[in-house]
C-alpha angles and dihedrals in degrees: 000000000000125000120194117191128202134185111225139191117214130005118314119245116224112193091185094057104088130158126187114279093342136106101244106147097099118074109235094176142010119304144178109201140169103207094196093058102042121112108268094235126172105326107350114179139193126318095261137118129200147171128186093286106018131066124179129170140166115250101203126041094197095073103043129210141188138241120214129190126184093207093248123051112330131084121182132191117204119193144146130257094266094055123083127207121216110214130183123169128188096021128113106267098239093047088051090048090055091052091049090052091051091051094048095044091048089051090051092047089238124143113249090216128086119252108254095228114147092212091061091055098040114114117247142222117205131187097217108096092033087056088056092048093050096046119096116257107290091000128138106269093192093061091054091066113100142138090272091050090054092046091051091048090052091050091052091049090053091053090052092057093222124162116270122253142136119330118205127198105212135201114330106058088101126031105245099209101048140084090276094038136103109349095021098045109195123157117259127230092277089067105042095160119031092177090058090045093052089047091053090053093047093046088055088057102260135117107244117241133175140193125242133182095206115181091030115108128191116215085223093058128104087234091060093047091052097041109033091143090054098061135067132204119271134189095229115111135197139166132266122226088268092054097254119140114251130177122233125224128218123240116240111230108253146092097313093052092045092051092048093048089051091050092049096049095043089056096044096043090047089052089056107262117141104170122062123192105204118204112183131184112273092244138136105327095224090056092044089054092054093048090048092050090055091048094048098044093043095048095045089046087063097044125355102199095067129106122242111192121192137174104225109090096184108135091236095048100038092064083079094060136065095209130024121213121223090221127236123305120196110221112203142136112281094025123110087226098152092059091044091052091052091047092052092048092048094049091049094044094053098034093051102028095157095051132082113241129234103216090206123220120354102234094021129254101309117092092202093069117134125238095252094054091043091056094041090056091047092053094047090075101040107140091358120133109268136061124266122242120207114200107146104057116233094221085095088065133064125295089250091055091050091051091050092051090048093049094049095046091048090049090053093046090052094052104030094115095040107099092190093060096064124083131185134251118240107265115258132162116161151100 
């Protein structure tokens, strides 16, 4: 075992250390962490560590390694003989990060450039936050989703005169804790005909997309009953149709999972869906990578010109996605949400440099957001690499707000394939 020691000034930044809806990238105290084994929470980036004048990163995720910090001046990297450590001292951290990415991608034999696929850059509409807004106070916003909900959403979009794009049906088209739920994945009674639903979306002018919680398994599902030796316990909980709490399990990568993934994608692609929003359990990152690899390779083996979107921007995991999501930000009074938004974007941008970014929901994940914050969030990413996602519809705001949303989305749609139009946000990861 090799141990490399470095003297540092300032607090180390850890792009892989992410916790839900919290700034957690800057080390406030001592730590001993294995970035390949941490839970892939929120927006968890590459296995690197940096300060103002030091950048270190692991080159191969197959062989592991640990970062240590004494809480004062010393950082150590511990790793085996098959692992390599990338070290740059005296360079600006984001310049060093770019050089690290080039080295890792070259080692993988992966192109450093983004695939110029129009679908991957097409803006998106998603039902998720509107589901929350339309549910009764404290109600289940997955059970509100139905064919009629989607049709109403499409009608409201038409009245807003927004540019066309992808349209994603989010969580609620199958009942997660049920025989056809997570693991099995069969539509519930609110979606009796997915082919007809996809056709309705396409006829309205949009590319059909749909949400999946692949890797998540309900103990009530047919998948669980048939493959009990191919799942493991997990700490994630959900609700049954009767409102009782029920834990989920995690699929173990293997033949059963691969066969189920194939079955799901064959059915959905045949029905007409081309964009897939993948939400996985926030589990051990090494396991999440293997599940994601099976999903990506299986889906693209059925049809190559689809979009697989995932939420783990780690350079080693994001190779198994077409688009990486800058995961949810909650915008609310008293939260430093603007800085958090920039931090999430920066981590994703540098941890998945050869992928187009899904900028997630305009206005964040809270349906109670005010008009001013909604527009502020929208304007933060004007001309920034990544495509906007509209989930909460702006017809609940003023006419002026609707016009501003329309103008910005049309501007994006006009320039989405023009590399020279986009600029970058100043780099910022911090508390």
